[in-house]
TIVO-553912 format. One line per 5 residues: number of its first residue (from 0); their letters; for each residue x, y negated, z of N, C-alpha, C. Coordinates in nm, 3 decimals, decimal comma. Layout:
NUM) a) X/Y/Z/X/Y/Z/X/Y/Z; ...
***
This chain:
0) mlfeh) 0,114/0,138/0,024/0,020/0,007/-0,001/0,056/-0,153/-0,030; 0,044/-0,221/-0,043/0,088/-0,351/-0,038/0,167/-0,439/0,108; 0,305/-0,455/0,075/0,319/-0,536/0,202/0,373/-0,414/0,306; 0,352/-0,279/0,280/0,396/-0,179/0,369/0,523/-0,127/0,362; 0,606/-0,108/0,480/0,732/-0,015/0,410/0,777/0,058/0,529
5) snnpk) 0,857/0,160/0,506/0,906/0,227/0,586/1,015/0,233/0,712; 0,998/0,203/0,861/1,118/0,199/0,957/1,177/0,348/0,980; 1,143/0,422/0,925/1,212/0,549/0,920/1,255/0,612/0,769; 1,289/0,539/0,667/1,348/0,596/0,521/1,401/0,763/0,528; 1,431/0,739/0,626/1,531/0,861/0,612/1,443/1,037/0,689
10) gfpeg) 1,310/1,005/0,747/1,281/1,055/0,784/1,339/1,126/0,905; 1,444/1,075/0,992/1,496/1,117/1,077/1,462/1,153/1,254; 1,433/1,238/1,340/1,389/1,240/1,441/1,344/1,156/1,533; 1,230/1,136/1,592/1,202/1,042/1,677/1,332/0,962/1,734; 1,387/1,058/1,808/1,474/1,067/1,948/1,616/1,034/1,864
15) vfvar) 1,640/0,999/1,749/1,746/0,906/1,685/1,730/0,786/1,737; 1,641/0,759/1,743/1,609/0,569/1,756/1,616/0,527/1,895; 1,634/0,624/1,990/1,583/0,589/2,131/1,703/0,596/2,151; 1,727/0,436/2,249/1,849/0,363/2,278/1,866/0,390/2,402; 1,978/0,396/2,482/1,999/0,443/2,619/2,028/0,317/2,670
20) vgwfr) 1,950/0,210/2,715/1,993/0,099/2,771/1,993/0,093/2,933; 1,936/0,167/2,969/2,020/0,203/3,115/2,133/0,216/3,121; 2,242/0,219/3,048/2,374/0,279/3,065/2,441/0,092/3,072; 2,350/0,029/3,021/2,444/-0,097/3,011/2,408/-0,169/3,130; 2,566/-0,097/3,243/2,536/-0,189/3,420/2,650/-0,300/3,374
25) gfady) 2,721/-0,348/3,298/2,787/-0,470/3,331/2,853/-0,555/3,234; 2,882/-0,690/3,242/2,913/-0,797/3,166/2,997/-0,701/3,005; 3,092/-0,629/3,071/3,187/-0,578/2,939/3,035/-0,448/2,846; 3,000/-0,406/2,907/2,885/-0,324/2,798/2,794/-0,406/2,735; 2,757/-0,494/2,778/2,652/-0,613/2,725/2,787/-0,691/2,604
30) lvsye) 2,887/-0,671/2,634/2,997/-0,782/2,541/3,032/-0,648/2,471; 3,081/-0,568/2,398/3,076/-0,427/2,363/2,970/-0,440/2,267; 2,828/-0,421/2,276/2,724/-0,413/2,268/2,692/-0,508/2,137; 2,701/-0,687/2,178/2,692/-0,827/2,157/2,802/-0,801/1,998; 2,921/-0,788/2,027/3,056/-0,793/1,920/3,002/-0,702/1,790
35) ravei) 2,978/-0,548/1,889/2,928/-0,474/1,780/2,800/-0,527/1,634; 2,694/-0,600/1,687/2,653/-0,637/1,594/2,681/-0,794/1,547; 2,760/-0,798/1,596/2,769/-0,927/1,541/2,903/-0,883/1,411; 3,013/-0,828/1,422/3,054/-0,728/1,299/2,971/-0,666/1,215; 2,883/-0,632/1,254/2,757/-0,533/1,145/2,695/-0,656/1,086
40) lyekv) 2,708/-0,773/1,123/2,574/-0,878/1,058/2,692/-0,940/0,914; 2,799/-1,019/0,964/2,942/-1,047/0,901/2,944/-0,973/0,768; 2,920/-0,845/0,829/3,004/-0,738/0,679/2,885/-0,782/0,574; 2,757/-0,758/0,616/2,642/-0,765/0,522/2,681/-0,873/0,456; 2,713/-1,012/0,553/2,784/-1,116/0,444/2,876/-1,099/0,320
45) atgee) 3,010/-1,073/0,429/3,109/-1,065/0,336/3,167/-0,959/0,243; 3,056/-0,846/0,207/3,028/-0,761/0,106/2,903/-0,783/-0,022; 2,832/-0,917/0,043/2,777/-0,951/-0,048/2,638/-0,916/-0,055; 2,654/-0,804/0,077/2,502/-0,708/0,087/2,368/-0,861/0,124; 2,435/-0,955/0,170/2,302/-1,046/0,276/2,358/-1,227/0,211
50) tpdsi) 2,334/-1,325/0,213/2,375/-1,463/0,182/2,347/-1,521/0,361; 2,475/-1,619/0,333/2,532/-1,661/0,450/2,369/-1,710/0,524; 2,273/-1,809/0,428/2,156/-1,845/0,445/2,038/-1,727/0,547; 2,071/-1,592/0,516/1,975/-1,562/0,526/1,998/-1,473/0,700; 2,144/-1,453/0,731/2,111/-1,444/0,897/2,193/-1,563/0,955
55) vvplv) 2,233/-1,660/0,898/2,305/-1,742/0,989/2,282/-1,791/1,155; 2,155/-1,764/1,139/2,074/-1,812/1,287/2,114/-1,677/1,367; 2,091/-1,587/1,305/2,099/-1,478/1,442/2,277/-1,446/1,485; 2,339/-1,473/1,335/2,461/-1,431/1,366/2,545/-1,554/1,474; 2,543/-1,639/1,452/2,588/-1,771/1,511/2,535/-1,778/1,693
60) flmrh) 2,414/-1,736/1,664/2,376/-1,684/1,830/2,469/-1,592/1,914; 2,446/-1,465/1,822/2,530/-1,348/1,838/2,687/-1,357/1,868; 2,777/-1,475/1,842/2,880/-1,493/1,804/2,886/-1,541/1,969; 2,822/-1,657/1,944/2,792/-1,742/2,119/2,809/-1,661/2,208; 2,725/-1,604/2,238/2,664/-1,545/2,351/2,772/-1,414/2,333
65) slelg) 2,798/-1,389/2,265/2,970/-1,306/2,264/3,094/-1,329/2,326; 3,100/-1,489/2,315/3,167/-1,545/2,387/3,166/-1,604/2,514; 3,029/-1,642/2,566/2,996/-1,664/2,698/3,001/-1,539/2,724; 2,930/-1,463/2,724/2,956/-1,289/2,767/3,121/-1,302/2,798; 3,186/-1,295/2,727/3,325/-1,273/2,762/3,398/-1,362/2,815
70) ykytl) 3,367/-1,464/2,855/3,377/-1,632/2,993/3,366/-1,513/3,089; 3,233/-1,517/3,133/3,199/-1,449/3,207/3,181/-1,295/3,261; 3,259/-1,235/3,178/3,303/-1,072/3,216/3,433/-1,117/3,278; 3,504/-1,188/3,252/3,654/-1,232/3,268/3,708/-1,272/3,392; 3,599/-1,385/3,390/3,564/-1,487/3,551/3,532/-1,370/3,643
75) velhy) 3,421/-1,250/3,602/3,465/-1,171/3,764/3,553/-1,087/3,744; 3,619/-1,053/3,671/3,736/-0,974/3,697/3,828/-1,040/3,763; 3,841/-1,198/3,697/3,951/-1,230/3,778/3,907/-1,232/3,871; 3,808/-1,323/3,902/3,712/-1,376/4,103/3,771/-1,232/4,256; 3,728/-1,117/4,113/3,780/-0,973/4,219/3,926/-0,973/4,220
80) lnevp) 4,002/-1,005/4,170/4,149/-0,985/4,204/4,174/-1,117/4,271; 4,113/-1,230/4,299/4,108/-1,338/4,374/4,038/-1,292/4,503; 3,975/-1,219/4,545/3,873/-1,155/4,622/3,821/-1,294/4,653; 3,737/-1,321/4,530/3,647/-1,424/4,593/3,544/-1,423/4,574; 3,383/-1,459/4,631/3,292/-1,423/4,497/3,258/-1,508/4,378
85) ydskk) 3,181/-1,393/4,281/3,154/-1,482/4,173/3,045/-1,538/4,162; 3,038/-1,726/4,163/2,883/-1,804/4,182/2,844/-1,839/4,015; 2,819/-1,775/3,987/2,772/-1,802/3,802/2,705/-1,971/3,808; 2,631/-1,988/3,919/2,643/-2,126/3,912/2,724/-2,283/3,950; 2,819/-2,232/3,950/2,921/-2,369/3,962/2,980/-2,357/3,802
90) fghhs) 2,956/-2,290/3,714/3,032/-2,312/3,632/2,950/-2,359/3,445; 2,762/-2,350/3,562/2,704/-2,423/3,451/2,653/-2,276/3,413; 2,520/-2,266/3,331/2,474/-2,148/3,307/2,529/-2,122/3,138; 2,566/-2,216/3,075/2,586/-2,192/2,927/2,646/-2,299/2,928; 2,757/-2,347/2,970/2,896/-2,427/2,916/3,019/-2,384/2,929
95) lkgfh) 3,053/-2,362/2,785/3,189/-2,274/2,751/3,281/-2,382/2,775; 3,267/-2,551/2,791/3,404/-2,584/2,846/3,406/-2,569/2,993; 3,270/-2,558/3,054/3,289/-2,476/3,170/3,399/-2,351/3,253; 3,282/-2,298/3,171/3,372/-2,169/3,190/3,507/-2,109/3,161; 3,564/-2,245/3,033/3,697/-2,248/2,991/3,767/-2,301/3,087
100) salke) 3,760/-2,412/3,141/3,816/-2,475/3,224/3,870/-2,353/3,365; 3,721/-2,307/3,417/3,794/-2,181/3,536/3,842/-2,073/3,456; 3,872/-2,021/3,367/3,937/-1,950/3,333/4,074/-1,940/3,301; 4,116/-2,076/3,329/4,269/-2,060/3,331/4,291/-2,149/3,499; 4,221/-2,221/3,547/4,218/-2,203/3,693/4,243/-2,073/3,779
105) sfekv) 4,140/-1,986/3,757/4,122/-1,846/3,849/4,225/-1,756/3,793; 4,299/-1,761/3,632/4,411/-1,683/3,565/4,555/-1,712/3,677; 4,559/-1,850/3,737/4,689/-1,938/3,759/4,676/-1,825/3,874; 4,548/-1,842/3,962/4,569/-1,782/4,096/4,595/-1,642/4,160; 4,518/-1,560/4,033/4,560/-1,463/3,996/4,731/-1,396/4,009
110) aakwf) 4,778/-1,464/3,870/4,914/-1,519/3,834/4,991/-1,496/3,958; 4,927/-1,602/4,022/5,055/-1,629/4,156/5,018/-1,525/4,272; 4,883/-1,417/4,289/4,898/-1,371/4,377/4,964/-1,242/4,381; 4,956/-1,204/4,238/4,985/-1,065/4,210/5,147/-1,077/4,101; 5,203/-1,180/4,153/5,351/-1,186/4,076/5,329/-1,144/3,934
115) lsesm) 5,264/-1,223/3,822/5,260/-1,161/3,737/5,373/-1,235/3,648; 5,435/-1,106/3,536/5,555/-1,115/3,459/5,557/-1,279/3,361; 5,640/-1,305/3,350/5,682/-1,457/3,249/5,623/-1,442/3,158; 5,619/-1,270/3,069/5,551/-1,265/2,922/5,381/-1,251/2,939; 5,345/-1,186/3,046/5,243/-1,228/3,090/5,160/-1,386/3,041
120) ledfa) 5,216/-1,393/3,113/5,223/-1,597/3,145/5,208/-1,700/3,026; 5,313/-1,625/2,970/5,306/-1,674/2,782/5,231/-1,628/2,709; 5,154/-1,535/2,679/5,083/-1,457/2,632/4,949/-1,499/2,656; 4,922/-1,536/2,764/4,776/-1,606/2,860/4,764/-1,713/2,771; 4,922/-1,818/2,790/4,905/-1,939/2,746/4,844/-1,960/2,609
125) rhyhk) 4,920/-1,855/2,509/4,893/-1,856/2,341/4,783/-1,881/2,326; 4,689/-1,740/2,383/4,552/-1,689/2,352/4,478/-1,788/2,402; 4,548/-1,835/2,511/4,400/-1,956/2,547/4,398/-2,071/2,463; 4,514/-2,116/2,449/4,548/-2,218/2,324/4,406/-2,182/2,183; 4,401/-2,030/2,137/4,348/-1,957/2,090/4,177/-2,010/2,058
130) tragm) 4,183/-1,962/2,230/4,001/-1,941/2,271/3,959/-2,076/2,266; 4,053/-2,188/2,311/3,988/-2,292/2,348/3,953/-2,365/2,196; 4,015/-2,318/2,109/3,985/-2,420/1,978/3,840/-2,314/1,923; 3,825/-2,184/1,919/3,725/-2,123/1,922/3,634/-2,202/2,007; 3,634/-2,233/2,108/3,519/-2,248/2,274/3,452/-2,406/2,182
135) eefdq) 3,590/-2,459/2,130/3,521/-2,666/2,094/3,441/-2,635/2,002; 3,499/-2,546/1,854/3,374/-2,530/1,792/3,260/-2,477/1,807; 3,263/-2,400/1,866/3,102/-2,340/1,968/3,059/-2,399/2,051; 3,129/-2,468/2,103/3,030/-2,590/2,194/2,999/-2,714/2,091; 3,064/-2,742/1,976/3,011/-2,837/1,897/2,893/-2,838/1,855
140) ldsss) 2,898/-2,711/1,796/2,768/-2,690/1,726/2,677/-2,675/1,785; 2,647/-2,564/1,959/2,581/-2,548/2,008/2,606/-2,564/2,159; 2,590/-2,681/2,257/2,680/-2,739/2,366/2,572/-2,605/2,463; 2,451/-2,620/2,435/2,349/-2,554/2,528/2,294/-2,411/2,566; 2,340/-2,376/2,421/2,353/-2,234/2,357/2,098/-2,194/2,369
145) frfry) 2,127/-2,338/2,238/1,967/-2,338/2,243/1,918/-2,365/2,085; 2,060/-2,409/2,019/2,054/-2,497/1,855/1,991/-2,336/1,761; 2,037/-2,252/1,809/2,026/-2,115/1,753/1,928/-2,048/1,785; 1,834/-2,065/1,866/1,701/-1,954/1,947/1,605/-2,073/1,902; 1,529/-2,171/1,894/1,476/-2,241/1,880/1,504/-2,371/1,797
150) pidkk) 1,437/-2,419/1,697/1,454/-2,497/1,580/1,411/-2,623/1,648; 1,340/-2,680/1,765/1,277/-2,761/1,816/1,352/-2,818/1,927; 1,428/-2,892/1,936/1,489/-2,944/2,103/1,322/-2,972/2,185; 1,320/-2,915/2,292/1,198/-2,876/2,416/1,222/-3,045/2,467; 1,408/-3,100/2,445/1,372/-3,293/2,524/1,331/-3,370/2,416
155) tgnlv) 1,349/-3,358/2,344/1,335/-3,461/2,226/1,240/-3,447/2,147; 1,149/-3,314/2,079/1,093/-3,293/1,992/1,119/-3,299/1,885; 1,287/-3,341/1,818/1,350/-3,306/1,725/1,381/-3,180/1,650; 1,396/-3,149/1,520/1,472/-3,109/1,469/1,590/-3,013/1,516; 1,687/-2,894/1,577/1,812/-2,914/1,640/1,914/-2,953/1,493
160) fsgne) 1,880/-2,915/1,392/1,974/-2,942/1,291/1,895/-3,002/1,166; 2,000/-3,112/1,082/1,971/-3,210/1,008/1,973/-3,127/0,862; 1,896/-3,196/0,775/1,873/-3,150/0,647/1,993/-3,147/0,575; 2,109/-3,140/0,583/2,260/-3,108/0,539/2,321/-3,074/0,593; 2,267/-3,035/0,751/2,386/-2,985/0,820/2,432/-2,808/0,785
165) tvnll) 2,583/-2,792/0,779/2,599/-2,653/0,672/2,716/-2,585/0,806; 2,709/-2,497/0,852/2,817/-2,342/0,886/2,904/-2,298/0,789; 3,041/-2,302/0,843/3,120/-2,162/0,743/3,130/-2,109/0,784; 3,119/-2,008/0,751/3,110/-1,868/0,822/3,227/-1,776/0,846; 3,264/-1,799/0,744/3,448/-1,745/0,724/3,556/-1,821/0,789
170) slkql) 3,543/-1,905/0,796/3,601/-2,029/0,887/3,546/-1,996/1,082; 3,402/-1,990/1,081/3,414/-1,945/1,218/3,442/-1,805/1,244; 3,405/-1,748/1,217/3,447/-1,590/1,242/3,516/-1,587/1,253; 3,678/-1,664/1,204/3,805/-1,652/1,290/3,822/-1,722/1,344; 3,797/-1,827/1,385/3,776/-1,892/1,524/3,707/-1,823/1,597
175) yddam) 3,632/-1,756/1,624/3,549/-1,600/1,697/3,638/-1,508/1,723; 3,708/-1,460/1,637/3,790/-1,343/1,612/3,923/-1,375/1,679; 3,968/-1,496/1,724/4,101/-1,532/1,764/4,046/-1,573/1,930; 3,897/-1,654/1,961/3,866/-1,632/2,069/3,901/-1,497/2,149; 3,845/-1,421/2,110/3,781/-1,305/2,143/3,870/-1,229/2,247
180) vllrh) 4,015/-1,226/2,205/4,071/-1,136/2,210/4,141/-1,181/2,343; 4,179/-1,304/2,372/4,180/-1,319/2,481/4,088/-1,299/2,581; 3,932/-1,275/2,558/3,820/-1,257/2,682/3,792/-1,146/2,621; 3,822/-1,035/2,544/3,806/-0,931/2,557/3,945/-0,771/2,657; 4,077/-0,847/2,613/4,173/-0,806/2,666/4,225/-0,833/2,806
185) tadvl) 4,237/-0,944/2,847/4,229/-0,969/2,977/4,229/-0,943/3,113; 4,135/-0,888/3,103/4,058/-0,770/3,234/4,123/-0,615/3,190; 4,166/-0,593/3,064/4,250/-0,460/3,031/4,394/-0,478/3,111; 4,423/-0,600/3,097/4,550/-0,621/3,077/4,579/-0,590/3,260; 4,507/-0,671/3,329/4,525/-0,703/3,500/4,478/-0,597/3,529
190) spare) 4,419/-0,482/3,444/4,362/-0,347/3,524/4,502/-0,274/3,666; 4,569/-0,271/3,603/4,714/-0,223/3,718/4,646/-0,305/3,874; 4,624/-0,447/3,845/4,602/-0,507/3,964/4,523/-0,420/4,046; 4,385/-0,446/3,941/4,288/-0,397/3,983/4,223/-0,271/4,043; 4,328/-0,183/4,043/4,372/-0,018/4,091/4,440/-0,057/4,218
195) mleef) 4,540/-0,129/4,186/4,583/-0,144/4,365/4,507/-0,186/4,486; 4,453/-0,289/4,353/4,358/-0,393/4,508/4,248/-0,248/4,526; 4,168/-0,150/4,471/4,066/-0,095/4,500/4,172/0,022/4,579; 4,280/0,044/4,548/4,326/0,160/4,677/4,340/0,102/4,825; 4,361/-0,051/4,795/4,396/-0,095/4,887/4,303/-0,165/4,961
200) hqemw) 4,190/-0,163/4,900/3,999/-0,146/5,004/3,973/0,005/5,033; 4,042/0,101/4,966/3,983/0,267/4,991/4,061/0,245/5,131; 4,168/0,226/5,160/4,272/0,238/5,221/4,255/0,201/5,395; 4,153/0,036/5,330/4,164/-0,021/5,437/4,037/0,038/5,542; 3,948/0,068/5,452/3,795/0,140/5,459/3,825/0,287/5,554
205) aqvrd) 3,888/0,370/5,474/3,980/0,465/5,572/3,950/0,427/5,716; 4,069/0,335/5,710/4,152/0,332/5,845/3,987/0,290/5,985; 3,892/0,183/5,913/3,812/0,162/6,002/3,743/0,273/6,030; 3,707/0,340/5,940/3,591/0,447/5,911/3,704/0,516/6,036; 3,803/0,575/6,066/3,870/0,642/6,146/3,858/0,624/6,305
210) divw) 3,875/0,442/6,321/3,860/0,382/6,414/3,733/0,403/6,487; 3,607/0,384/6,402/3,518/0,426/6,443/3,432/0,476/6,553; 3,433/0,488/6,667/3,383/0,584/6,742/3,251/0,671/6,747; 3,199/0,762/6,694/3,051/0,794/6,658/2,983/0,845/6,753
***
């Protein structure tokens, strides 16, 4: 019939379409999933299967939100290593600039506390600069994480984009890729420190437990 289409054109069993959302427990899980979605959508443009106009809105939203998740994921890990609570309200709910400044501050505290090597400090500084370039571009495009979700500014009632505004997805994707290196791998690089801290906590708990008179 007219306008009908199949959501299962290859006739897969229904179980193939069941997604285990309960497995997504933390920022890292969400980050990986968002990054995967970005790659799938961008590849459609890069291979000519889709035009930039057809997917720019969801693609740029996913890219920006991946950055935000990357910042929050890394900040949570850094706060853990600094043994201070992570307060999401402290940096602004969607402020990439706030997250970027907090990232440097938190990393420097971790570096001092855990005696990170000079090479690790240099690597961080180099990638931090690249991440800043991407952050600034996305912040200019959408500082409040709103413009790629809704077409109308809820405060002014105006359109969020002017009629002649454009986005170069190729250059934006390169900035995104460079920025995500730091946000994706900082926690991995610091995993030995996390393991040491967890071992310390376990030993302290064991000592307290042994001292308890039941």
